[in-house]
Every structure is written in structure tokens, then in C-alpha cells.
C-alpha positions in Angstrom: 26.4 -2.3 -50.6 23.9 -3.4 -48.0 24.9 -5.4 -44.9 24.9 -9.1 -45.6 25.6 -11.1 -42.4 25.6 -14.5 -44.1 26.4 -15.3 -47.7 24.9 -18.6 -49.0 26.7 -20.0 -52.0 24.2 -22.4 -53.6 24.9 -22.5 -57.3 26.7 -25.8 -58.3 30.1 -24.9 -59.7 30.5 -21.7 -57.7 33.8 -20.9 -55.9 34.6 -18.3 -53.3 38.0 -16.7 -54.1 40.2 -13.8 -52.9 40.8 -10.9 -55.1 42.5 -7.6 -54.1 41.5 -7.9 -50.5 37.8 -8.8 -51.2 35.9 -12.0 -51.5 34.4 -12.8 -54.9 32.1 -15.6 -55.9 32.8 -17.0 -59.4 30.7 -19.5 -61.3 31.5 -22.0 -63.9 28.8 -24.3 -65.3 28.8 -27.6 -63.3 28.5 -30.0 -66.2 30.9 -32.0 -68.3 30.3 -30.8 -71.8 33.1 -29.9 -74.1 31.9 -26.3 -74.1 31.8 -26.1 -70.3 35.4 -27.2 -70.0 36.6 -24.2 -72.0 34.3 -21.6 -70.5 35.9 -19.1 -68.2 34.5 -18.6 -64.7 32.4 -15.4 -64.3 32.3 -13.3 -61.2 28.7 -13.2 -59.9 29.2 -11.4 -56.5 31.8 -9.3 -54.7 31.8 -9.3 -50.9 33.6 -6.8 -48.6 34.8 -9.0 -45.7 33.8 -6.5 -43.0 30.2 -6.8 -44.1 30.0 -10.6 -43.8 29.9 -12.7 -40.6 29.5 -16.2 -42.2 29.8 -17.9 -45.6 27.8 -21.1 -46.1 28.8 -23.3 -49.0 25.8 -25.4 -50.0 26.1 -28.5 -52.2 28.7 -28.5 -54.9 30.3 -25.1 -54.2 33.9 -24.5 -53.2 36.3 -22.1 -51.5 40.0 -21.5 -52.2 42.7 -21.6 -49.5 43.5 -17.9 -50.0 39.8 -17.0 -49.5 39.8 -19.2 -46.4 42.8 -17.4 -45.0 41.1 -14.0 -45.6 38.0 -15.3 -43.8 40.0 -16.3 -40.8 41.9 -13.0 -40.8 38.5 -11.1 -40.9 36.7 -13.2 -38.3 34.4 -14.9 -40.9 33.1 -18.4 -40.2 32.9 -20.8 -43.2 30.3 -23.6 -43.1 29.7 -26.5 -45.4 26.1 -27.8 -45.9 24.5 -30.5 -48.0 21.7 -29.5 -50.4 19.3 -30.9 -47.8 20.7 -28.7 -45.1 22.8 -31.2 -43.1 25.8 -29.4 -41.6 29.1 -31.1 -42.7 31.5 -28.9 -40.8 32.7 -25.4 -40.0 35.9 -23.5 -39.9 35.8 -20.9 -37.1 38.2 -18.0 -36.6 39.9 -17.7 -33.1 38.0 -15.6 -30.6 39.3 -12.6 -28.7 37.9 -14.0 -25.5 40.1 -15.8 -23.0 39.5 -19.3 -21.7 37.8 -18.2 -18.4 34.3 -18.5 -19.8 34.9 -22.0 -21.0 36.4 -23.0 -17.7 33.2 -21.7 -15.9 31.1 -23.5 -18.5 32.8 -26.8 -17.9 32.6 -26.4 -14.1 28.8 -25.8 -14.4 28.5 -28.9 -16.6 30.3 -31.0 -14.0 27.9 -30.0 -11.2 25.0 -32.4 -11.8 22.4 -30.4 -9.9 23.3 -27.1 -11.7 23.3 -29.0 -15.0 19.8 -30.3 -14.3 18.5 -26.9 -13.3 19.7 -25.4 -16.5 18.1 -28.2 -18.5 14.8 -27.5 -16.8 15.1 -23.9 -17.8 15.6 -25.0 -21.4 12.4 -27.1 -21.4 10.3 -24.4 -19.7 11.5 -21.8 -22.2 10.7 -24.2 -25.1 7.2 -24.7 -23.8 6.7 -21.0 -23.2 7.9 -20.0 -26.6 5.9 -22.7 -28.4 2.8 -21.5 -26.5 3.5 -17.9 -27.5 3.5 -19.0 -31.2 0.2 -20.9 -30.8 -1.4 -17.9 -29.0 -0.3 -15.7 -31.9 -2.0 -18.1 -34.4 -5.0 -18.4 -32.1 -5.6 -14.6 -32.3 -6.5 -15.2 -35.9 -8.5 -18.4 -35.3 -10.0 -18.0 -31.8 -12.4 -20.9 -32.2 -9.7 -23.5 -33.2 -10.1 -26.5 -30.9 -6.6 -28.0 -31.8 -4.9 -24.7 -30.9 -6.8 -24.6 -27.5 -5.9 -28.2 -26.8 -2.2 -27.6 -27.7 -2.0 -24.6 -25.4 -3.5 -26.6 -22.5 -1.0 -29.4 -23.0 1.9 -26.9 -23.2 0.8 -25.3 -19.9 0.8 -28.8 -18.3 4.2 -29.6 -19.7 5.7 -26.3 -18.4 4.3 -27.1 -14.9 5.6 -30.6 -15.1 9.1 -29.4 -16.1 9.2 -27.2 -13.1 8.4 -30.1 -10.8 10.6 -32.7 -12.6 13.1 -34.5 -10.3 15.2 -36.5 -12.9 16.7 -36.0 -16.4 14.7 -39.0 -17.8 11.5 -37.5 -16.6 12.4 -34.1 -18.1 13.1 -35.8 -21.5 9.6 -37.4 -21.4 8.0 -34.1 -20.6 9.8 -32.3 -23.4 8.8 -35.0 -25.9 5.1 -34.9 -24.8 5.1 -31.1 -25.1 6.7 -31.1 -28.5 4.2 -33.7 -29.9 1.2 -31.6 -28.5 2.7 -28.5 -30.1 3.2 -30.0 -33.5 -0.3 -31.5 -33.4 -1.7 -28.1 -32.8 0.5 -26.5 -35.5 -1.1 -28.6 -38.2 -4.1 -26.4 -38.2 -1.9 -23.3 -38.9 -0.9 -24.4 -42.4 -3.7 -23.0 -44.6 -2.4 -23.0 -48.2 -1.1 -25.6 -50.7 1.6 -27.0 -48.4 0.0 -29.0 -45.6 1.6 -30.3 -42.4 0.6 -33.7 -41.0 3.0 -33.9 -38.0 6.7 -33.7 -37.4 8.8 -36.4 -39.2 12.4 -35.8 -40.1 14.4 -39.0 -40.7 14.1 -38.2 -43.6 11.5 -35.4 -44.0 8.8 -36.9 -46.1 7.0 -33.8 -47.3 7.7 -30.1 -48.0 6.6 -28.7 -44.6 9.0 -31.1 -42.8 11.8 -30.5 -45.2 11.5 -26.7 -44.6 11.4 -27.1 -40.8 14.4 -29.4 -40.8 16.4 -27.1 -43.1 15.5 -24.1 -41.0 16.6 -25.8 -37.8 20.0 -26.7 -39.2 20.6 -23.1 -40.3 19.5 -21.7 -37.0 21.7 -24.2 -35.1 24.7 -23.3 -37.2 24.1 -19.6 -36.6 23.8 -20.1 -32.8 27.0 -22.1 -32.8 28.8 -19.2 -34.5 27.4 -16.8 -31.9 28.5 -19.1 -29.0 32.0 -19.5 -30.5 32.3 -15.7 -30.9 31.5 -15.2 -27.2 34.2 -17.6 -26.1 31.9 -20.5 -25.0 32.1 -24.1 -26.2 29.1 -24.9 -28.5 29.6 -28.7 -27.8 29.0 -28.5 -24.1 25.2 -28.2 -23.4 23.0 -28.9 -20.4 19.9 -30.5 -21.8 21.4 -32.3 -24.7 23.8 -35.1 -23.9 27.4 -34.9 -25.1 28.2 -36.8 -28.3 31.1 -36.6 -30.8 30.3 -33.8 -33.3 27.1 -32.7 -31.5 26.7 -29.0 -30.9 24.9 -29.6 -27.6 24.8 -26.0 -26.3 23.7 -24.7 -29.7 21.0 -27.4 -29.7 19.9 -26.3 -26.2 19.4 -22.8 -27.5 17.7 -24.1 -30.6 15.0 -25.8 -28.4 14.0 -22.5 -27.1 14.1 -20.6 -30.4 12.9 -23.1 -33.0 9.2 -22.2 -32.6 9.4 -18.4 -32.5 12.0 -18.2 -35.3 12.0 -21.2 -37.7 8.3 -22.3 -37.3 7.0 -18.8 -37.8 9.3 -18.4 -40.8 8.2 -21.6 -42.4 4.5 -20.8 -41.8 5.1 -17.5 -43.6 6.7 -19.2 -46.6 3.9 -21.7 -46.9 0.8 -19.6 -46.1 1.9 -16.7 -48.4 2.7 -19.3 -51.1 6.3 -18.1 -51.4 7.0 -21.8 -51.8 4.6 -24.3 -53.2 4.5 -28.1 -53.5 6.0 -28.1 -57.0 9.1 -26.4 -55.6 10.2 -29.8 -54.1 11.5 -33.0 -55.5 12.3 -36.5 -54.2 15.7 -36.7 -52.3 17.8 -39.1 -54.3 20.2 -39.4 -51.3 17.5 -40.3 -48.8 14.8 -42.6 -50.0 11.4 -41.5 -48.9 12.5 -37.9 -48.3 12.0 -34.7 -50.3 14.1 -31.7 -50.8 13.9 -28.2 -52.3 14.7 -27.8 -55.9 17.6 -25.5 -56.8 15.5 -22.4 -57.5 13.5 -23.0 -54.3 16.7 -23.2 -52.3 17.7 -19.7 -53.5 14.2 -18.4 -52.6 14.5 -19.9 -49.1 17.9 -18.3 -48.4 16.8 -14.9 -49.8 13.7 -14.9 -47.5 15.7 -16.2 -44.6 18.2 -13.4 -44.7 15.5 -10.8 -45.2 13.8 -12.2 -42.1 17.1 -11.9 -40.1 17.7 -8.4 -41.3 14.3 -7.1 -40.2 14.0 -5.4 -36.8 13.1 -7.9 -34.0 9.7 -6.1 -33.4 8.7 -6.8 -37.0 9.8 -10.5 -36.8 7.6 -10.9 -33.8 
């Protein structure tokens, strides 16, 4: 059996259970016909706990208490996501680390100047990584004016972040740089799915739906890594503290969204792995779109393949 760091359970009516020391995913049709009520659940997947780092339950999928207990015993995080990618919550196993790292993290947060310097690093890294993505695209389209303009604006934003004197100023610089980046990124979508700018409350088109979904998955993964290393994912330096907000994970997400999620989404769209007819209106969020069930499976399959590739190939 190949390594499988994350198992995404997407099929409505699926349940993760414990059976003889392993995790099994069973499925029973999720509809209310007389026939379905009498159908037995069928095992669709067996998981050896030591080969899994996280289980993500998407939409109308479930987990039993015995399976949860096994996950906690084996150090497996369990997450619940909506069908549009919104993180509902997580159950995280205890870490082997002591509390000393968190004490130092909290102390760093309480020092205003140290917190501001770390926030500046986040913004500079975000601008640098976004520029790296645009330069990679520019190598294929060297005469693209939008890419050249975007790179120039990102360089200005990086310099301005270095010279920023206040948090409010830094937020404005980050926002300007992000808008310039996404404006330039529009020219990189060259197939059936087009990108007309970043909109996400709710995402009105396939490109934005994919970006939003990918950002949630990456943030969830980062939060798990932060937890595993004994830090508090809710205490960040660039993002303000709010109830339920994974501020430190969001700080890291700012640096990594362009080289990881944006590259991945470009690949899905430009290689036509996903197409416009793989999406449907989101009944829960008027004006938004979401992936259809079969497209959701494709997305997760490609996402895990992407993660399991060596870093040099992803770059």
C-alpha cells in the first residue's frame, strides 16, 4: 500500500470506522429510498493508521467514536470540511512537545516591535514568492506586459514593506501587492477556465472556487504541522487574533499560497484537468459556484499527487 498522508472522504453516506486495528471507509447510498434503507454498507477503502497523517471528512461523511479514538492514539488529525472547502473544525491528537515553545511564542507576540518585525517578514516573503511565480510564467511569455507590470508592482511592495513603520501601513502594502499580483495572474489562465480577478465572498467562478478551496486545504495542513511541532496555530504575527481564526497558519499561508495553491490551480485549468462544466451553482451561497461531486474527487486526487511529488518537481 502506498503512503497516503491525507485521506479525503468525499462520497455522501461514507463513514470511517475501526476494524481490527485499521481504519476502513464504508459507504451506504445517501438517499432515502426503500431499497437504500435495506442495503448494507460496503467497505471501499482500508487504511493502515501509520500511513495516514490526517483524515478530512468532506460534506455528508462521518466517523465513528471508535475510529476517532484510534486516530487520536495514532496521532492522526481529523478535520471536517463543507463541500465548498470551509473548515468546520478539527480534532488534534496531543503533541509530544512540552509547553516551552508556546510560552516563547506568546512572549514574542506580546512584544509589539518583535511582532511587527515578524509581520514585515511575512509580507516581504509573500511578495517575493508571488514574484517568483510570475517570473516562472514570464519565462514562457516574455513579452507579456501584464506580467512585467505585476512584477514591477511586487518589487515596489517588497521595498515598501521593508520601510513600513506601522501595522496599518503594512496592511495597505500587502493589499496593493496582492491586487497587482492577481491582476497579472489573469494572463496566465490560457484554457477554458478564465480568471478575471480575485473574488471570494462567495467565489463567483471556477477559478476563484478552486483558489479558495486550495487555500483552505493548505491552511488546514499548515495548522496540523504547527500543532505537531508544539506551537499554537491561533497566535500569529501578521493576522490579528480572532475567535476561531488560525492566525499563525494564515501567516504561513500568505507566504505559500502563490507557489503552492496558485501553481496547482493553474495546472488544473491550463491542462484542462478541470473544465467549466465541472462546476455548478452553490445552493448554500447565492452567486457562488462549487465543484460537482466528481470534480471534487479529481481535485483531491491531483492535490495529493502534487504533495507526494518531490519538491524539485513541484517547483
